[in-house]
C-alpha positions in Angstrom: 37.5 -16.8 25.2 36.6 -13.3 23.5 36.8 -13.6 19.8 39.6 -11.2 18.3 37.3 -8.9 16.6 36.1 -7.6 20.3 39.1 -6.6 21.0 41.5 -5.0 18.1 40.3 -1.6 17.1 38.1 -1.1 14.2 40.1 0.9 11.6 38.1 2.6 8.6 38.7 1.2 5.2 40.7 -1.6 6.4 40.4 -4.7 4.1 41.4 -7.2 7.0 44.1 -7.4 9.8 46.3 -10.0 11.3 47.7 -10.7 14.6 51.1 -12.5 13.8 53.6 -14.1 15.7 56.3 -13.1 13.0 56.4 -10.0 11.0 55.0 -10.6 7.4 57.0 -10.4 4.2 55.6 -9.1 1.1 54.8 -12.6 -0.4 53.2 -13.4 2.8 50.8 -10.2 2.5 50.1 -11.1 -1.1 49.2 -14.7 0.0 47.0 -13.3 2.9 45.3 -10.9 0.4 43.7 -14.0 -1.5 42.8 -16.0 1.8 41.0 -13.5 3.6 37.9 -11.5 2.6 37.8 -7.9 2.3 35.2 -7.5 5.3 37.5 -5.8 8.0 37.8 -8.6 10.2 40.8 -9.4 12.1 42.3 -12.9 11.9 44.8 -14.4 14.0 48.0 -16.2 12.1 50.7 -18.0 14.2 53.7 -19.6 12.0 55.7 -22.1 13.5 58.4 -24.3 11.8 56.4 -27.1 10.7 53.0 -25.5 10.8 50.6 -22.4 10.5 47.6 -21.7 12.7 45.3 -19.6 11.0 42.2 -18.4 13.2 42.7 -21.9 15.3 42.7 -23.9 12.4 45.9 -26.1 12.1 47.9 -26.3 8.4 50.7 -28.2 8.3 53.8 -27.4 6.3 55.1 -30.3 3.8 57.4 -30.2 1.0 55.8 -30.8 -2.3 58.5 -33.4 -3.5 57.6 -35.7 -0.4 53.8 -35.6 -1.3 52.6 -39.1 -2.3 
């Protein structure tokens, strides 16, 4: 399987890029600005009902009221 950075175009002065399955909201973009480094690389972000997959790593969504 090829790396996404081998396939996606190089954009001059790009901080980072994300290939997503849903259109991002302004809050999501602000959150991703904190997560991704300013190295001009592309990332995959797939959001599902109970989890988010970022660059192949699964992050489960949990309600903070149900944490133990």
